[in-house]
LUMDRENKE-694942 format. One record per residue (C-alpha): residue number from 1; residue in one letter; x, y, z. Coordinates in steps of 0.25 Angstrom, whole numbers. Layout:
<rs>
   num   residu      xx      yy      zz
   NUM        A       X       Y       Z
...
</rs>
This chain:
<rs>
   num   residu      xx      yy      zz
     1        M    -294     -26    -389
     2        A    -295     -17    -376
     3        E    -283     -14    -367
     4        S    -282     -20    -353
     5        P    -274     -15    -342
     6        E    -265     -27    -343
     7        D    -261     -22    -357
     8        H    -253     -10    -350
     9        P    -241     -12    -341
    10        L    -245      -4    -328
    11        V    -233       4    -322
    12        L    -235       7    -307
    13        F    -226      18    -302
    14        D    -224      26    -289
    15        G    -233      37    -291
    16        T    -226      46    -281
    17        C    -212      44    -287
    18        N    -207      55    -297
    19        L    -198      45    -304
    20        C    -209      35    -305
    21        N    -219      46    -310
    22        G    -208      50    -320
    23        A    -206      36    -325
    24        V    -221      35    -328
    25        Q    -221      48    -336
    26        F    -209      43    -343
    27        V    -216      30    -347
    28        L    -229      38    -351
    29        R    -221      46    -361
    30        R    -214      34    -367
    31        D    -225      24    -367
    32        A    -230      27    -381
    33        R    -240      15    -381
    34        A    -246      19    -368
    35        R    -243       5    -363
    36        F    -241       8    -348
    37        R    -251      11    -338
    38        F    -248      17    -324
    39        A    -252      18    -310
    40        S    -245      22    -297
    41        L    -241      11    -287
    42        Q    -248      19    -277
    43        S    -262      17    -284
    44        A    -273       7    -283
    45        A    -271       4    -298
    46        A    -257      -1    -295
    47        K    -261      -9    -283
    48        S    -272     -15    -292
    49        A    -263     -18    -304
    50        L    -253     -25    -294
    51        A    -263     -33    -288
    52        V    -268     -38    -301
    53        A    -254     -42    -305
    54        G    -253     -49    -291
    55        V    -243     -40    -285
    56        T    -244     -40    -270
    57        A    -230     -37    -266
    58        A    -225     -22    -264
    59        L    -219     -17    -277
    60        P    -209      -6    -279
    61        D    -215       8    -278
    62        S    -209      13    -292
    63        I    -212       6    -305
    64        V    -220      -7    -307
    65        V    -226     -12    -320
    66        A    -238     -22    -320
    67        H    -242     -28    -333
    68        R    -250     -41    -336
    69        G    -248     -47    -322
    70        R    -233     -44    -321
    71        V    -227     -33    -312
    72        R    -213     -27    -314
    73        V    -206     -19    -304
    74        K    -193     -10    -303
    75        S    -184     -12    -315
    76        G    -193     -22    -322
    77        A    -204     -12    -322
    78        A    -196      -1    -328
    79        L    -191     -10    -339
    80        A    -205     -15    -342
    81        I    -209       0    -344
    82        A    -197       3    -352
    83        R    -200      -9    -361
    84        G    -214      -3    -364
    85        L    -209      11    -368
    86        R    -206      17    -381
    87        F    -191      16    -387
    88        P    -181      17    -381
    89        W    -186      13    -367
    90        P    -188      -2    -370
    91        L    -173      -3    -372
    92        L    -172      -2    -357
    93        T    -177     -16    -356
    94        V    -163     -21    -358
    95        F    -162     -19    -343
    96        W    -170     -32    -342
    97        L    -157     -39    -344
    98        V    -152     -33    -331
    99        P    -156     -42    -319
   100        F    -168     -36    -312
   101        P    -161     -35    -298
   102        L    -151     -26    -304
   103        R    -161     -18    -312
   104        D    -170     -17    -299
   105        L    -158     -12    -291
   106        V    -157       0    -299
   107        Y    -172       2    -300
   108        D    -173       1    -284
   109        W    -161      11    -283
   110        I    -169      21    -291
   111        A    -182      18    -285
   112        R    -176      20    -271
   113        N    -172      34    -274
   114        R    -183      38    -283
   115        Y    -190      47    -273
   116        R    -177      54    -269
   117        W    -172      56    -284
   118        F    -185      59    -290
   119        G    -195      63    -279
   120        K    -209      59    -275
   121        R    -223      64    -278
   122        D    -233      67    -267
   123        E    -244      61    -277
   124        C    -244      52    -289
   125        W    -242      58    -303
   126        V    -256      60    -311
   127        P    -255      57    -325
   128        T    -261      67    -336
   129        K    -275      64    -341
   130        E    -269      58    -354
   131        L    -261      48    -346
   132        R    -272      44    -335
   133        A    -277      32    -343
   134        R    -263      26    -341
   135        F    -263      27    -326
   136        L    -271      16    -319
   137        D    -272      25    -306
   138        A    -276      38    -313
   139        G    -290      38    -307
   140        E    -284      35    -293
   141        A    -284      46    -282
   142        R    -270      53    -281
   143        P    -264      56    -268
   144        V    -266      70    -264
   145        Q    -253      78    -262
   146        N    -251      83    -248
   147        P    -250      99    -247
</rs>
């Protein structure tokens, strides 16, 4: 049976955020089954995937997970990712027991300060040749860095 894009959760991330890029690289190293696919939120691939999921409202510009028509944002997205990684990361799903407004309060505080704490890139991170197949936006033109 051939794989379809719906078989893989799609992680959408802020392509210019150093924390978000670091999180994607963290996931890549711990996703032993190559389950996740990726695209920057700034890409046409992300816009298309969100449109297919029926998302028309603005989403947070950090981590979003789209899978089988369901879209998770903020702490829900982070926990959905943790659940799909190798041990011990799925243990973090115990935080599903914490009410999402409280989880998202912490998430929002980190997201609000991420550029100040971790910096920002002038252009999106480009995956290696080996990882390109896991990035839906790998074929899209990248912003050119200003001299």
